[in-house]
N, C-alpha and C positions, 0 to 999 in steps of 0.2 A: 353565550354569556353565562357564567356560573353564578348561582344565587349567593346572597350573603348568608353564610351559615354560622355567624358569630353567636346568635341567640341559641340556635340548636346545639352548638358545641358546648355552650355553658350549661344547658340542661343535661346534656349527655355526661358532662364531667361531674355534675352534682349527683346523678344517678350512680355513676361509677364509684364516687366517694362513699355514698351511702352503703353500697353493696360491700365495699372493702371494710368499712367500719362494722357492718353487720357480721361479716365473717370473723373479724377479730374478736368481737363479743362472744360469738358462738364457740370459738376456739378456747377462750378462757373458761366459759361455763361448762363445756363438755369435758375439759381436763380435770375439773373438780366437781363432778356431778352431785355430790352430797352437800356441797357448800352453797350457802346463800350469798348473793351479791346484790347491792343496791347500785344506783347509777353513780354515786360518789366514789365508791370503791373501784368500779370499772374505769371511771375517769382517771383516777390516780394511777391504776395499773397501766393504762394506755397512754399516760402522760398527756391527757387532753383536759386541761384544768380551767380553760376559759369558761365563762358563763354560757356562751353559745354552744361550746362543745358538750358541756354537761347536759344542756337542754336537748341537744340532738341525740345523745345516748339514752336519755330518759324516754324520748319518743320512739326510738328504735326498740327499746325493751317492751314498750306497749304493743308495737306492731308484731314482734316475735311472739308475744303472749297470745295475740288474737289469731295468729297462724297455727298455734298449737305446738310450736317448737320448744318454748320454755313455759314454765308455770310460775305464778305468783303465789308463793306459800304464805307470806305475810304481806301486809301493805308495803309496797315498795321493795320487797325482798324477793329475788328471783333465783331459780335454778333450772338447769337443763332438764327437759322432760324425761329423758332416760336416766334413771338413777345410777346406772353403771357407766354412763358415757359411751355405751355401745349401741349402735343402731343397725338396722338391716337395710339393704339396698340391692340394686342390680348393677353389675359391672358394664360400663360402656367404654369400649376401646375404639378410638377413631382409627381410620385407615392410615393415619400418619403416626400412630403409636401412643397418642395421649390417652391416659386412662382416667375415668371419673366414675363415681358411684352416684347413681340416681336413687334417692330415697324419698318415700312419701312422708317421712318424719321431718324432713327439712325442706325449706323452700329453695335453698341453693344446693348445687352439686358439690360433691367432695372429691378433690383431686388425690390420686394415688400414684406414687412412683412405681416404676416397673418392679423394683426389688421388693416393694411392699404389697404387691398383688398376690404373692405366695401361691403361684400356680393357678390362681383363679383366671377364668377366661371370659371373653365377651359374652354377655347375656346371663352369666351365672348369678344366682342369688346368694348373697354373702352377708356375714356379720363383719362390721368394721368398728374400730376404736378411733375416735377423733383425737387429733393433736391440738395442743395449745400453741398457737403461732402468734407471737406478739409483734413480729417484724414483717409479716407478709399478709397481704389481703386475701390470700387463698385459704379456703377451708380444706384441710388435709387430713388424711387418715391412713389406716393400715388394715388390711384384711386379716382377720383372726380365725375365720371359719367359713368354709364353703357349705352353704345350706342345701343348694340344689344346682346341679349342672344344667345349663341351658341345652347342651347337646354333647354327645360323646362320639359323633361320627364326623369325619372331615374328608373332603375331596382334595385331590392334589396329584402331583406327578411323583412317581416312585423312582428312586435311585437305588441300585443294588451294588454293593462292594463285595469283597470275598466272603466275609463272614456274617453280613447282616444287610438289611435294607432300611431305607428311611423315606418318609413321605415329606415332600416339600408342599405345604398346604397352599391352595389357591387363595384362600381368604387372608388378606394382609393383616387382619385383626387377630389372627392366630400366630403368636410370636415364636412358637416352638416347632421344630421338626419332630416327627413322630418316629421313634425307633421301632423297627419291625424285625424280629428274628426270622431267619430263613424259613423255618417251619410254619410261619404265619403268613407267607406270601400268597399261598393258595393259587399258584399258577401265574401270578403277575410277573411281568418282565420289566426290566429297566426302561424307563421312558413312558410306561403306561400311565394313563390317568385312571385313578382308582378311588374307591371309597374305603376308608379305614376307620375301624372302631377302636377307641382307646380302651384297653383292657386293664391297665395298671399304671399308677403314677406313684412311684416310691417317694415318700416324704422328702428324702434327701437327693432324689434324682432330678437332674436338670430337664430331661426330656421324658415325656410319657412313652409307654410301650403300647403298641397296637397290633391289630391283625387285619388283613385285607378281607373285606366282606363282599366287595363287588368290583369287578373290572369294568370301568366305564368306557374305555376305548383309548384312542390315541389323541393327544392334544390337538385341538383344531377341528376335530370331528364334531359335527353339530350335536348329536345325542350326548356325547361325552361332556360337552360344555354346558348344555342345558341341565343335565343331571348334576353337574358340579355346582351350578347356581342353586338348585333346590337344596343340595347338601349344605351349602354355605349358610342358608337360613334355617337349617334344621327341619326342612319340609320333606314330605314323603315322595318317593319316586314311583312306587306302585303299591298295590294292595296286598296285605298278607293273604296267604292261601285260604285260611279259614273264612275270611270275609268274602272272597270270591266264591267259595263253595256255598256259603249261606245265601248269596245272591242268586246263584244258579238254581237253587231249590224253590225260589219264589214262583208261584203260579200266576199266569197272566189272565186266566179265565175269570170273568166276573160272576160272583155267586148269585144265586136266586135271592138271597137275603138283601144284597145290595140293590138288585133290580127292584125289589119291593119297597125298600126304605129310603132310597135316594130320589131326589127330584130329577126328573128326566128332561134333559135338554137336547136329546138326539135329533129331534125334528125341528129345531130352531137353528137358523143360520149362524154358523160358528166358524171362526178362522183363526189362524196364528200368523204373526208377522215377526220374523227373526232375521238375523244376518244370513246371507246366502250360504255360508259354510257351517251353519249351526246344525247340531245333531240332537241337542236336548231342548225340546220345546216345553217349557214349564208353565206358559200362560197362553190363554186363548180369550177371544172376545166373542160374545154372542150379541145379536141384534134382532129386535122384534118391534114392529110398529104397532102402537095401540090405536084405538078409535078416537081418542080425545087429543090428538096432536102431541102425544107423549111417546116415549120409546122405553123399552126395557133393554138396558145394556148390562150384560153380565161379564164379569171378570172371573175367569175360571182358571184355577191354579191346581197343578198336579197334586193329588192327595198322597203325598209321600208318607204322611203320618199313618196311613192305613197299612203300608207295607213295612215301615221301619218303626217298630214299637220300642218303648223305653227299655234300655238295658240289654237289648239283643246285640249280637255280634256286630251287625252292620251299624247299629245306632252308636255303639261305643267308638267305632272307628270314625264315623261321621262327626261325633262330638269332639274327638281328638283333633281332626282336621279343621273343623268349624267352617271351612269355606273351600270352594274350588279355586285353583290357582291358574291364572291366565298368562302364560309366557308368550313370547313372540310367535312361536311355531306350534304351540300345543296347549291343551287344557289338561291339568292334573285334577280330575274331578273329586268332589267330596264323597260321591256315591259310586259304587261299581257300575260298569257300563250296562249291565243287565237292567239296572234300575234307571240310570240317568238317560240312556239313549233308547231304551226299549219300553220297559213296563210303565215308567212314569212319564215318558215323553209323549206329548199330545200330538202324535202323528196323525195325518189325515186318513179319513175313512176307517178309523179304528175306535171302538168303544173304549173310553177311558174314565177312570174315577177321578173326581175333582173336589176341591173345596172352593166354594164360589161366593162372590159378593155380587148381588144383582140390584140395579138401581132403576127406579122409574124416574125419567128425566125428560125435560122439555127442551125446545130449541135454544132457550136461553141458558141452558146448563143448570137449571134449577131442579133440585131433587125433591120429589114429593113422597117417596117411599123407598125402602130398602129391605133386602132379605139376605141372610147369610146361612149357608148350610152345605151339606154334602150332596153331590150331584153325579150324574153320568152324562158325558158329552160325546159327540162324534164330530170332529172337525171336518168341515166341508172343503176348506182350502188351506194350503200351506204356502203363504206368500213370503217373499223376502222384501226388504225395505225398498230396493230399487223398483221392484214390480209394482208395489203399492204407490210409490211416488209417481211412476209413469201413468198409472190409472188416474191419480188425482190431477196430474198435469193435463192429460188429454181427455179425461172423462169418458174414456173407452176402456172396455175390458170387463172381466168378471166383477159382479156386484158393484159397478161403478157408482150408482146412485146411493147405495147403502154406505159405501166408504166415504162418499162426499158428505153425507149427513153426519156420520160419526166424526169425521174430521172437523166439521163446523162446530160441533159440540165440544170437541177437544180444544179447539182454538178459544172458545168462550171460557172454558175452565182455566186455560193458560193465562188469558187476559185477567181474569179475576184474581188468580194467584199472584201475578206481578203487581196488580193494583194494591193488594194487601201487604206487599213488601217482600215477596219471594225474590231471591237473588238470581240473576241470570248469568251464572258463571258457566260458559259453554264455549270451548274452543276446539279447533280441529285436532283430531287424534292422529298421531304419527303411526303409519303402518309400513310394513316392508313387503315387497314382492320377493319371494324366495325361489331359488332353483330346486331341483330334485334332491340336492344334497343339503339343503337348508341354508345355502349361502345367499345373502341379500344382493339382489341385482338392481333394485331401485327402491326409492323411498317415496311415499305419497301421503297426502293428507286426507283424512276421512272426516267429512263434516256432517253434522246432524241435519236431517231434512224434515219436512212436514210429517212424513211417515214415521220417523223416529219420535217426533213430538206427540203424535197421535197415541202411540203405545204408552209413552212416558206418562201422559196425563191420566190415563185410566188406571195405570199401575199406582200412581201417586194417590189417586182417589180411593182405590181399594185399601191401600196401606193406611191412609188417614182415617177412613171410616171404621175399619176394624179396631184401630187404636182408640178412637172415640167411644165406640160401643163398649169395650171392656174398661177403658180408663175412667169413664164417667161413672161406672158402677163401683169404682174403688177396689176392683178385684186385682189379683196378681197379674202383671203384664210386663213383657219385655218391650221397652220403647227404643226407638232410634232417636237419640237426642243430639242437639247441636247448640252449644252455649253461645252467648253473645261474644263478639270479638273483644280481645284485650285492648283497652283504650290506648295503652302505650304503643302497641304494635300498629294500631290504626293511625295514630298521630304520626308515627314514623313513616308509614306508607303515604299519608297525605303530604308530608314534607317532601318525599322523594318525587312524587308525580308533578309537583309544582315546577320542577326544572324542565318539564315537557310542555308547560303551559296549561296543565290540567288542575282543577280544583276539586277537593273533596271536603265539604263542610262537615265537621265532626261535633259541632256544638249541640245539636239536637239528635239524640240517639234514635228517635222514631223515624227521622228522615234519612238516616244513613243508608238503608237498603235502596231507596229511590235514587240517592246520590250515586251509589255504587253502580246501579244499573245504567244510569245516564252516562257515567264514566266509561263503562264497558262498551256501550253503544258508540260513544264518541271516538274510541281508539280503533274501531274496526277498520282494517285495511291500512293502518298506519304502521310505520317501522317499529314503533315501541309497543305494538299490540301484545305480542307474546309475553314480553317481560312484565308489562303492567298487569296482564291477566294472571300470570303466575304469582306475582307478588301480592296481588289482591287475595288470591286463595290462601297464600301463606299467612296473611294477616288475620285470617279467620281461625276460630277454634276448630278442632277436629271433631267430626261427628263420631259417635260411639254408641254402644248399647248400654242400657241401664234399666233397673227396675224403678228408679225414681224419675218421674217425668218432669222435665224442665222445658219441654217444647222443642221445636226445631227452628232455630233462628233463620237458617238459610232458606227454608221453604215457607217461613212465616206460618207454620202450623202449630196450634196449641197441643195437638196430639198427633203422634206419628210413630209408625212401627214398620217392620219389614215382614210382609205376609206373602209377597208375590214370587219368591224364588227359593222354595224349599229344596229343589234339586241341588242348588249350589251354595246355599247359606244355611247354617245350622239354626241361627236364631229364628228364621222363618218357619222351620220345622217345629220349633218349640211354640211359636205363636199359633200355629195350627192346632197343637194340642191344647193350648190354653183356650182358644176359641171353642173347640169341641167341648171342653169342660164347662165353659160359660153357658153354651147353648143347652147343656144338660143340667145346668144349675149345680154342678159338682164343685166341691171346694178345691182350691189350688193353693196350698201352703207355699210360702216363698222358697223353702228348702235351699237348693244350691243355685237358684237363678242368678243371684248376685255374682257368684263365681263364674257362671256360664257367660254372663255379660262381659266380664273382664277378659275371660279367656277368648271369647269370640272377637272382641275388639283387638286384642293382642295378635291373634292369628290373622286377622284382616290386614293389620299393619305389616306383618311379615310377608304375606302374600303380595302386597303392594310393593314392598321393597324388592322381592324376587322378580316381579314383573319389570320393575325399573332396571334392575341389574341385567335382565335379558335384553332389554332395549339398548342399554349402554353397550353390551357386548356386540349386538348386531350393528350398532352405529360405528363402533370401532372396526368391526369386520368390513363394513361397507367402505370405510375410508382407507383400509389397509393397502389397497392398490392405487391410492391417489396421492402418494408421497410426492411432494413438489408442486401439487396443484394449489391454485389460489382461489379463495372464496370470500364473498362479502358476509359479514356477520354482525351480531349485536352482543355487547358484553352482558352476560346473563348472571354473573356472580363474581365477587371479589373476595380474596382471602390474603393472608399474610405471605403466601407462596406464589401468588400470581392472580390472573383473572381468567374466568371462563368465558368462552365465546360460543354462542349458538349460531350456526350457519343458517342464513336466510333461505337458501335453496332447498335444504333437506332437514333442518332442525337438529342435525347432529351437533354434538357439543364437544369441545376440547379445551385444553388449558394452554394459555400463554404464560410460561414460567417467569417469575420475577427476574431470574438470572439472565434471561434472554433480552431484557431491556437494558442495553449497554450504553445509551447516550447520557445516562445520569444515574445517581444512586436513588432508587425508588423504595418507598416504604408504604406499608398498609396504614392508612389513616382511618382508624376504627370509628372515630366520632362521625366523620363525614362519609364513611363507607365507600372509600375510593382508594386507588393507588396513586401516590403523588411523588413527583420528582423533587428531590431536596433542593437542587439549584435552579432548575428551569421552571419549577412550579407546575409542570404539565400534570394533568389528572386523567386517570382512566376510571370512569364511573359507570354504574349500571345503566344500560340503555344506550351507551355510546355506540355509534356505528364504526366498525373497523374492517380492515382488509387483512386477511391472514394467509399463511402458507402452511400446509400440512408437512410436518417435519418427521414425526415418529409415531408409530402405533404399537401399543403393548396390549395384545389381546388378553393375556392372562389377567392383567390388572384392569382391563376394560378402559384404558386411558389413551387419549389422543393428545400429543404435544403439537403446539402450533407456534409459529413465529409471526410477529407483527410485521406487516409489509408497510413501510413508510409511504 
């Protein structure tokens, strides 16, 4: 039975009308940026002369003033904030060819036609001039200057004719083929997958000119496809030679000065717990029992800042990358292998330099003392998660009693965190088993165990306490912040889950975390689990880095940072430097930290997108030999061109195109977020269970087409 959506539809229509009117107002103001307007003049121009319409325009003007989009020069007289009507933004081209400009100067996006992009590409920073549009609700503009190219290298397949070659880009957001003179082919043959650098774009030329900088391989080869994904997001494939050379010169021996000045933990039980295939161990835990029923638990983090100093060759490359990238079959590290897998990796039975947080803690997880500083450790054991889980389950094996005690404290920390409102968003990770050529032969789900939670709680504790230590002193700090959820998104999510019989009270903001956790527990094992968990995450704000602390909503922490992974995250490396300066009482001016926060947040997003693209490719590859097979699935997304289905058996996703639904004329009902038949009234909604057949797989586009099986 479908819910009554009449009230929700009315609210959605009101929001849509407000947005349309807002864009019409902005179009008028931006087209005459030097001119002042009051609500009466705008009402007349827009031919909205009723009392209610005038009142609505007056309210929208006040809202736009508060968002900083327009300014009130005199009482009741407004103008566009940019005196020239020109603003800056970033080009966002969808995979279906739609272009918009995302600008911090406006709350709404600006739509740009293909002809008005003027050779600007996805991700480019541009200047645009806005149009006055009195008959359309869309805010539109035209690119007048490209300020900064997002990237100049593109991967794709090369085609060669008699007198020239050209690249057909893999990225569907790149709308132009790249012309390549024969002398710029550099050994590439027709049909090769290559990386091309754009060298020239003549103002009057339709296509850019480029040169082949790397031959990736043949289409379908695993390395070629993974390198292509990295290129698609402007991410590095390998390290420059000078960075590798600088890393090779680093000495592994520990100096006498460090022996004398660092706190020595080499005689205290210490161990690492990581995935079975991990090579970089950047965190370890030490455990020591005191005489008063308390324990000293140390969280020891590789002291990357000792080896990577500000401004050196390795540091500049690490800053540029900002994060390691985790594709399905490989890690593209932030630091060269000499550092990430050797010098800074806390390998067993080797003396290693660390930055540590040590806590005196009792069985109830109450902390009575803490210490932060530089240390030397020697890890006694290198465990993987499954080994620790087996020891916890059987109480047999190396340091079983110690692991049991540490785990009990971790569980107490976890209970306290959830009691204070920390969100429990945790679902199974999709993993692939690959053959020797990188082809996926099976898909499996990896779930977090007690062993994972043990490590997680102590890493969270260290991150939280380092942030508190520096944050409460009002010194410069890089925080990991997470804002409260957007009320409108939360209301929409609450409305959606009602169709499954679930409730999410949103009246009291303080009780929302507990309500969300109760919901997540309630859907465990149910068909709608994946879709509800994913939509719950999407209703949340994104976590990011900032020098301004607003707390971490998802963890319910007032102070939080990233301290525990400097091998793979640049902000952690900076936090180590800030902590070192704090402990020495040295000044830390803010300098470029704000830029670093934004850059690190942006690079984290790109790395996440690349990881998802590699998963989509492997999902498509996994299904490529299953044409004609039928699967059960759940509708995971709806759009104007069809609906996406996530297969229950393997979490692979594909599209049932609108054109394949032939029993009626179907359309996308945006207000109710479903696909609806015009005559029969049949609806396809998020969470609906369906049966599909695999019809077509396009590896280059990472797309799987499906047909609905009635």
